[in-house]
DOKEMI-406872 format. One record per atom (N, C-alpha, C): x, y, z. Coordinates in steps of 0.1 Angstrom, whole numbers, padded with zeros to 4 digits, always signed. Layout:
<pts>
XYZ...
</pts>
This chain:
<pts>
+0316-0017+0015+0310-0021+0002+0297-0013-0001+0296-0007-0013+0285+0001-0017+0272-0008-0017+0261-0002-0013+0249-0009-0013+0243-0008-0028+0236-0018-0032+0230-0017-0045+0219-0006-0046+0218+0000-0057+0208+0011-0059+0194+0006-0063+0184+0011-0056+0170+0007-0060+0163+0021-0061+0157+0022-0073+0149+0034-0076+0135+0033-0071+0129+0044-0065+0116+0044-0060+0108+0056-0066+0097+0052-0073+0088+0063-0078+0075+0063-0071+0072+0073-0064+0060+0074-0055+0052+0087-0060+0040+0088-0054+0031+0099-0057+0017+0096-0055+0008+0105-0057-0006+0103-0055-0013+0096-0066-0025+0091-0064-0033+0085-0074-0034+0093-0087-0032+0087-0098-0034+0093-0111-0023+0103-0115-0012+0102-0108-0001+0111-0111+0008+0107-0122+0006+0095-0127+0014+0090-0138+0026+0081-0134+0026+0075-0122+0037+0068-0117+0040+0056-0126+0030+0048-0130+0033+0036-0137+0039+0039-0151+0034+0049-0158+0039+0053-0171+0054+0057-0170+0057+0065-0160+0070+0070-0158+0079+0058-0154+0075+0049-0146+0083+0037-0142+0087+0029-0154+0077+0027-0163+0079+0019-0175+0090+0026-0184+0088+0039-0186+0097+0046-0195+0112+0046-0189+0112+0047-0176+0125+0047-0169+0132+0033-0170+0124+0023-0169+0129+0009-0169+0134+0006-0183+0129+0011-0193+0134+0009-0207+0147+0016-0209+0150+0027-0202+0162+0034-0203+0173+0029-0194+0170+0024-0183+0181+0019-0173+0181+0004-0172+0175-0003-0181+0175-0018-0180+0169-0022-0167+0157-0018-0164+0151-0020-0151+0139-0030-0152+0135-0035-0140+0122-0042-0139+0115-0036-0127+0102-0037-0127+0093-0029-0118+0087-0038-0107+0088-0033-0095+0081-0040-0084+0070-0031-0079+0057-0035-0079+0046-0027-0075+0046-0025-0060+0042-0013-0056+0040-0010-0041+0026-0005-0040+0017-0012-0045+0003-0009-0044-0005-0020-0037-0011-0017-0026-0017-0027-0017-0030-0033-0022-0035-0027-0033-0047-0033-0039-0045-0040-0052-0034-0036-0059-0031-0043-0072-0025-0057-0070-0022-0061-0058-0018-0074-0055-0029-0084-0057-0041-0080-0057-0053-0089-0058-0057-0092-0072-0061-0105-0074-0067-0110-0086-0081-0104-0088-0086-0103-0100-0099-0099-0103-0102-0084-0100-0094-0077-0092-0096-0063-0089-0087-0055-0099-0093-0054-0111-0085-0048-0122-0088-0033-0125-0101-0031-0128-0106-0017-0131-0105-0008-0119-0110-0012-0108-0110-0004-0096-0097+0000-0091-0087-0008-0093-0073-0005-0088-0064+0001-0099-0070+0004-0111-0062+0009-0122-0050+0001-0125-0052-0012-0124-0041-0022-0126-0035-0020-0140-0022-0020-0140-0015-0018-0153-0017-0030-0162-0020-0028-0175-0023-0039-0184-0010-0043-0190-0011-0055-0197+0001-0061-0204+0006-0051-0215-0003-0045-0221+0000-0035-0232+0008-0023-0226+0003-0019-0215+0010-0007-0208+0023-0010-0203+0025-0023-0199+0038-0027-0194+0049-0027-0204+0046-0027-0217+0055-0026-0228+0067-0036-0228+0064-0048-0223+0074-0058-0222+0083-0057-0210+0081-0048-0201+0088-0047-0189+0082-0056-0178+0090-0064-0172+0085-0073-0162+0081-0066-0150+0069-0069-0145+0064-0064-0132+0062-0074-0122+0065-0071-0110+0064-0080-0098+0053-0075-0089+0048-0084-0080+0039-0081-0069+0026-0075-0074+0021-0080-0086+0008-0076-0091+0000-0089-0094-0013-0088-0091-0022-0098-0095-0019-0113-0091-0015-0115-0078-0011-0128-0074-0018-0133-0062-0027-0126-0056-0034-0130-0044-0049-0129-0045-0056-0139-0039-0070-0139-0039-0075-0128-0029-0086-0121-0033-0092-0111-0024-0096-0116-0011-0098-0129-0010-0103-0135+0003-0091-0138+0012-0079-0135+0008-0067-0137+0016-0063-0124+0023-0058-0126+0036-0052-0114+0043-0038-0112+0039-0034-0100+0038-0020-0097+0034-0015-0085+0043-0002-0086+0047+0003-0076+0056+0015-0069+0050+0019-0057+0056+0030-0050+0051+0043-0058+0054+0043-0066+0065+0054-0075+0068+0057-0085+0056+0046-0091+0051+0047-0100+0040+0051-0093+0028+0046-0081+0026+0050-0073+0014+0065-0071+0014+0070-0066+0025+0084-0063+0026+0093-0075+0023+0090-0086+0028+0098-0099+0026+0098-0102+0011+0086-0102+0005+0085-0106-0009+0091-0096-0018+0089-0083-0015+0095-0072-0023+0110-0073-0023+0116-0076-0012+0131-0077-0011+0136-0090-0019+0128-0100-0019+0132-0112-0027+0132-0108-0042+0122-0100-0046+0121-0095-0060+0133-0086-0063+0137-0077-0054+0148-0069-0056+0161-0077-0058+0163-0087-0050+0174-0096-0052+0174-0103-0065+0162-0108-0069+0161-0114-0082+0165-0105-0094+0160-0093-0093+0163-0083-0104+0178-0080-0104+0184-0078-0092+0198-0074-0091+0207-0086-0096+0202-0098-0094+0210-0110-0098+0210-0111-0113+0200-0105-0120+0199-0105-0134+0208-0094-0140+0214-0085-0131+0221-0074-0135+0213-0062-0140+0200-0062-0135+0191-0051-0139+0189-0042-0127+0181-0031-0129+0179-0021-0119+0165-0023-0114+0163-0025-0101+0150-0026-0095+0143-0012-0093+0130-0011-0097+0123+0001-0096+0110-0002-0089+0109+0004-0077+0097+0003-0069+0087+0014-0073+0075+0010-0076+0065+0020-0081+0052+0018-0074+0047+0029-0068+0033+0027-0062+0030+0039-0053+0018+0038-0048+0013+0048-0039+0009+0044-0025+0012+0032-0021+0009+0028-0007+0021+0031+0002+0019+0042+0009+0030+0048+0017+0037+0038+0027+0028+0030+0033+0034+0020+0043+0043+0010+0036+0039+0005+0024+0047-0004+0017+0061+0002+0014+0061+0014+0008+0073+0021+0004+0082+0024+0017+0075+0029+0027+0083+0032+0040+0090+0020+0045+0083+0008+0045+0089-0004+0050+0102-0008+0044+0103-0004+0031+0115-0007+0023+0126+0004+0025+0121+0017+0023+0131+0028+0023+0137+0031+0037+0129+0029+0047+0133+0031+0061+0137+0018+0068+0136+0007+0062+0141-0005+0068+0132-0009+0080+0119-0007+0079+0111-0010+0090+0107-0024+0091+0110-0031+0102+0106-0045+0104+0094-0046+0112+0083-0049+0104+0070-0051+0110+0068-0065+0115+0063-0067+0127+0061-0080+0132+0048-0086+0126+0048-0099+0123+0036-0106+0119+0027-0108+0131+0015-0102+0131+0006-0103+0142-0007-0108+0138-0012-0117+0146-0026-0123+0143-0036-0112+0147-0045-0109+0137-0054-0099+0139-0065-0103+0150-0067-0095+0159-0077-0097+0170-0091-0092+0164-0098-0101+0157-0110-0098+0150-0121-0092+0159-0121-0098+0171-0131-0094+0181-0129-0080+0185-0117-0076+0188-0113-0062+0192-0116-0053+0180-0112-0057+0168-0114-0048+0157-0128-0045+0154-0136-0056+0155-0151-0054+0153-0157-0045+0164-0152-0046+0176-0156-0038+0187-0153-0023+0184-0141-0020+0179-0138-0007+0176-0146-0001+0164-0149-0009+0154-0157-0005+0143-0171-0002+0147-0176-0011+0157-0190-0008+0162-0190+0004+0170-0180+0007+0177-0179+0019+0185-0179+0031+0176-0172+0030+0165-0171+0042+0156-0185+0044+0149-0192+0033+0146-0205+0034+0140-0215+0040+0150-0215+0036+0162-0225+0040+0172-0222+0053+0179-0209+0056+0181-0205+0068+0188-0198+0078+0180-0195+0074+0168-0188+0084+0159-0173+0081+0159-0166+0083+0148-0151+0080+0147-0143+0089+0156-0148+0100+0160-0141+0109+0169-0138+0102+0182-0147+0093+0186-0145+0086+0198-0132+0078+0198-0129+0071+0187-0117+0063+0185-0105+0072+0184-0107+0084+0177-0096+0093+0176-0091+0098+0190-0101+0101+0198-0097+0106+0212-0090+0095+0220-0095+0083+0219-0089+0072+0225-0074+0070+0221-0072+0071+0208-0058+0070+0203-0049+0082+0207-0055+0093+0208-0048+0105+0212-0043+0103+0226-0050+0097+0235-0046+0094+0249-0035+0085+0250-0035+0075+0240-0025+0064+0240-0012+0069+0233-0013+0075+0222-0001+0078+0214-0002+0092+0206-0001+0103+0213-0003+0116+0207+0007+0119+0196+0019+0113+0197+0029+0115+0187+0025+0109+0174+0020+0097+0174+0016+0090+0162+0004+0097+0156-0005+0103+0164-0017+0109+0159-0015+0122+0153-0003+0128+0154+0000+0141+0147-0001+0139+0132+0002+0127+0127+0002+0124+0113-0011+0118+0108-0021+0116+0117-0033+0109+0113-0045+0118+0114-0053+0118+0103-0065+0126+0102-0076+0120+0111-0085+0128+0116-0096+0124+0125-0106+0115+0117-0105+0116+0103-0114+0108+0095-0107+0095+0090-0094+0093+0093-0087+0081+0088-0089+0069+0098-0101+0063+0098-0105+0053+0108-0096+0041+0107-0091+0037+0095-0082+0026+0094-0070+0027+0102-0063+0039+0101-0050+0041+0107-0052+0044+0122-0063+0050+0126-0066+0052+0140-0068+0038+0147-0076+0030+0141-0077+0016+0146-0064+0009+0148-0055+0011+0138-0042+0004+0139-0034+0009+0151-0035+0022+0154-0028+0027+0166-0034+0020+0179-0047+0018+0179-0053+0012+0191-0050-0003+0191-0050-0009+0180-0047-0024+0179-0033-0027+0184-0023-0019+0180-0009-0021+0184-0008-0021+0199-0014-0011+0205-0013-0009+0219-0020-0021+0227-0032-0024+0221-0040-0035+0227-0033-0048+0227-0025-0051+0215-0019-0063+0213-0005-0064+0221+0002-0053+0220+0016-0054+0225+0019-0046+0238+0010-0037+0242+0012-0029+0253+0022-0017+0250+0026-0016+0237+0035-0006+0233+0028+0004+0224+0032+0016+0223+0026+0026+0214+0031+0023+0200+0024+0028+0190+0029+0027+0176+0043+0034+0175+0044+0046+0181+0056+0053+0181+0068+0045+0186+0066+0039+0197+0076+0030+0203+0080+0018+0194+0070+0012+0188+0072+0001+0179+0079+0006+0167+0076+0017+0161+0083+0022+0149+0098+0025+0152+0101+0030+0164+0115+0032+0167+0123+0019+0168+0117+0009+0175+0123-0004+0176+0125-0011+0163+0115-0009+0154+0115-0016+0141+0126-0011+0131+0132+0000+0134+0142+0006+0124+0156+0003+0128+0158-0005+0138+0172-0007+0144+0181-0014+0134+0176-0022+0125+0185-0030+0116+0191-0023+0104+0186-0011+0102+0192-0003+0090+0185-0007+0077+0191-0001+0066+0185-0003+0053+0194-0011+0044+0189-0020+0037+0197-0029+0029+0202-0023+0016+0195-0014+0010+0198-0009-0003+0200+0007-0003+0205+0012-0014+0207+0026-0015+0194+0031-0023+0184+0035-0016+0172+0039-0023+0172+0053-0028+0169+0055-0041+0168+0068-0047+0153+0071-0049+0148+0080-0041+0133+0082-0040+0130+0094-0049+0120+0092-0057+0115+0103-0066+0099+0104-0064+0094+0115-0060+0080+0117-0057+0074+0127-0067+0064+0122-0074+0057+0130-0084+0048+0141-0077+0049+0153-0081+0041+0164-0075+0035+0172-0087+0023+0177-0085+0017+0185-0095+0006+0194-0089+0001+0203-0096-0010+0212-0092-0022+0204-0087-0027+0207-0075-0038+0199-0070-0050+0199-0078-0054+0211-0083-0066+0212-0092-0065+0203-0104-0053+0203-0110-0050+0195-0122-0051+0180-0119-0045+0176-0107-0045+0163-0102-0060+0158-0100-0068+0166-0093-0081+0162-0090-0089+0160-0103-0086+0169-0113-0093+0167-0126-0090+0154-0132-0077+0150-0131-0073+0137-0136-0079+0125-0129-0081+0127-0116-0087+0116-0108-0102+0115-0112-0108+0126-0114-0123+0125-0118-0124+0119-0131-0115+0122-0141-0116+0116-0154-0113+0101-0153-0104+0097-0144-0101+0083-0142-0113+0075-0137-0120+0081-0128-0132+0075-0122-0143+0073-0133-0145+0084-0141-0155+0083-0152-0151+0071-0161-0138+0070-0164-0133+0059-0173-0136+0046-0167-0133+0045-0154-0135+0032-0147-0150+0027-0148-0159+0037-0146-0173+0034-0147-0177+0029-0161-0171+0036-0171-0174+0033-0185-0169+0019-0188-0158+0015-0182-0151+0002-0185-0158-0010-0177-0167-0006-0168-0175-0017-0161-0171-0019-0147-0168-0008-0139-0163-0010-0125-0174-0016-0117-0187-0012-0119-0198-0017-0111-0200-0032-0113-0199-0037-0125-0200-0051-0128-0188-0059-0122-0176-0052-0122-0164-0059-0116-0166-0061-0101-0171-0051-0094-0174-0052-0080-0184-0063-0077-0195-0063-0085-0206-0073-0083-0200-0087-0085-0191-0089-0095-0185-0102-0098-0176-0106-0086-0169-0097-0081-0160-0100-0069-0168-0104-0057-0179-0096-0055-0187-0099-0043-0194-0112-0044-0197-0117-0056-0204-0130-0057-0194-0141-0057-0181-0138-0061-0171-0149-0062-0164-0152-0049-0163-0142-0041-0156-0144-0028-0165-0141-0016-0162-0149-0005-0171-0147+0006-0166-0137+0016-0153-0135+0017-0148-0124+0026-0136-0117+0021-0134-0105+0026-0123-0097+0021-0116-0090+0032-0107-0098+0039-0100-0093+0051-0092-0080+0049-0085-0079+0039-0078-0066+0036-0082-0060+0023-0087-0068+0013-0091-0062+0000-0103-0053+0002-0111-0055+0012-0122-0046+0015-0119-0032+0015-0106-0029+0019-0102-0015+0019-0102-0008+0005-0100-0016-0005-0101-0011-0018-0115-0011-0024-0123-0021-0020-0137-0022-0024-0146-0013-0017-0141-0008-0005-0149+0001+0004-0162-0006+0008-0161-0018+0013-0173-0025+0017-0171-0030+0032
</pts>
């Protein structure tokens, strides 16, 4: 039996993913599932370039604006909810379109990766962050290289978030991220994913990003962040978008 087709539109920030997804949805009778790890949060609108009702042009969007910034959210939770959305869209006889720039979210679907729900060891994470602050991020990078050199081939020395993730997985499970990734793909993929990645000249893209940031500031980005900071006490995963 043929697997149902699911379209995926990916690409870097400001590359025009959302606009393309909407135009495609109008042509193929589709509905859109966001794969953006920050647009899931309420009140974080300007800073995440969250698509507006007007920009949606009547196309239903899922996985946007449904979670408090004070709540923790994982890629495992995303995969489960996104697949429910896919089934709902297919049941309507429509075409599911995944759209976003969070690679881990997209990979969890396209490659059928089953992430385990793990309780975050806050004490260990704080210890690693303190180590990076006092001894420099390169200290964590070297630790991770000793544990899982294969995974570190794809991680920059400056990507502290992903470096810490490599260390946390080993600390929690005794397995490397590479070992966990291999095990997590054993169940296969549920759908026939058609992946399209937007690419463009880097200089042109950076110019678009700079203009987007200027527009965000004009629209009140600073006030938005102040409002969020005063409204919520903690930001377990949303802080990655707020950079706090």
